[in-house]
C-alpha positions as CSV (number, residue, x, y, z in Angstrom):
1,X,83.8,89.4,83.2
2,X,82.8,85.6,84.0
3,X,80.1,84.5,85.7
4,X,79.8,81.1,87.6
5,X,77.0,79.7,89.5
6,X,78.3,79.5,93.0
7,X,77.3,75.9,94.3
8,X,77.5,77.4,98.0
9,X,78.0,81.0,98.3
10,X,78.4,81.5,102.1
11,X,78.2,85.2,101.9
12,X,75.4,87.0,103.6
13,X,72.7,88.8,102.1
14,X,72.9,92.1,102.4
15,X,70.6,95.1,101.3
16,X,70.9,96.3,97.7
17,X,72.1,100.0,99.2
18,X,75.0,98.0,101.0
19,X,75.7,95.9,98.2
20,X,75.9,98.6,95.7
21,X,78.2,100.8,98.0
22,X,80.6,97.7,98.5
23,X,80.5,97.3,95.0
24,X,81.3,100.9,94.3
25,X,84.3,100.8,97.0
26,X,86.0,97.9,95.3
27,X,85.4,99.1,92.1
28,X,87.0,102.4,92.7
29,X,89.8,100.6,94.5
30,X,90.6,98.5,91.4
31,X,90.5,101.7,89.2
32,X,92.7,103.6,91.0
33,X,95.3,100.5,91.4
34,X,95.3,100.8,87.0
35,X,95.8,104.4,87.7
36,X,98.8,104.0,90.1
37,X,100.5,102.1,87.6
38,X,100.4,104.8,84.9
39,X,97.4,103.3,83.3
40,X,94.2,105.2,82.4
41,X,90.9,102.9,81.8
42,X,88.6,103.6,79.2
43,X,84.8,104.6,79.8
44,X,83.9,100.8,78.8
45,X,86.6,99.4,80.8
46,X,85.6,101.4,83.9
47,X,82.0,100.5,83.1
48,X,82.8,96.5,83.2
49,X,84.6,96.9,86.2
50,X,81.6,98.6,88.2
51,X,78.9,96.3,86.5
52,X,80.9,93.2,87.3
53,X,81.5,94.3,90.8
54,X,77.8,95.2,91.5
55,X,76.6,91.7,90.1
56,X,79.2,89.8,92.3
57,X,78.0,91.9,95.4
58,X,74.4,91.5,94.5
59,X,74.0,87.8,93.8
60,X,74.9,87.0,97.3
61,X,72.2,84.7,98.7
62,X,69.8,86.3,95.8
63,X,67.9,83.7,93.5
64,X,68.7,84.3,89.9
65,X,65.5,86.1,89.1
66,X,65.6,88.2,92.2
67,X,69.4,89.3,91.4
68,X,68.5,90.1,87.8
69,X,65.8,92.4,88.6
70,X,67.7,94.2,91.2
71,X,70.7,94.6,89.1
72,X,68.4,95.8,86.1
73,X,67.2,98.4,88.3
74,X,70.4,99.7,89.4
75,X,72.0,99.9,86.0
76,X,71.2,103.9,85.7
77,X,73.1,104.4,89.4
78,X,76.3,102.3,88.1
79,X,76.6,104.0,84.8
80,X,76.4,107.3,86.6
81,X,78.9,105.9,88.9
82,X,81.2,104.4,86.2
83,X,80.9,108.1,84.4
84,X,82.2,109.8,87.8
85,X,84.9,107.4,88.4
86,X,86.5,107.5,84.7
87,X,86.1,111.2,84.7
88,X,87.7,111.1,88.3
89,X,91.0,109.7,86.4
90,X,91.3,112.1,84.4
91,X,91.3,114.7,86.7
92,X,93.9,113.3,88.7
93,X,97.6,113.3,87.7
94,X,99.0,109.6,87.7
95,X,102.4,109.2,88.8
96,X,103.7,105.7,88.1
97,X,105.3,103.8,91.0
98,X,109.0,103.6,90.9
99,X,110.7,100.9,90.0
100,X,113.2,99.2,92.4
101,X,116.7,99.1,90.4
102,X,118.8,98.0,93.1
103,X,117.1,94.8,94.3
104,X,118.0,91.5,92.6
105,X,115.6,90.1,90.2
106,X,114.9,86.3,91.0
107,X,113.1,84.2,88.3
108,X,111.8,80.7,89.0
109,X,110.0,78.3,86.6
110,X,108.3,76.8,89.6
C-alpha cells in the first residue's frame, strides 16, 4: 500500500457507508481476480487489499484528520469483511484460466 497526498482530488465526497461499500466491492473484485489466476491470498494479504481500498475511498474530499478518524472507526468492519472474504476464497474451488496455446507470442522491447 502506497499513500500519496493528492494535490487535486476531484472525486466527490460520499457518505461513509457508500465509501465502505464501494471499497468492499473493489477489494472483492481484486481478490477474485487473484483467485481466477489460481492463487489464494493469505488473510494478511486480504486485509491489506481491504484496508487500502477503504482508505482510498474514504479520503476523497476529506481532511486528513477526518479521514483518519473515519478510517479508525471502520477498522472492525473492515477486519470482519476481510475475514469473510478470506474464508470465501477457501470455499470456492479455483480453476486457473486456460492458457491460449494456439496464439503466436509476440515480444517487444518498446
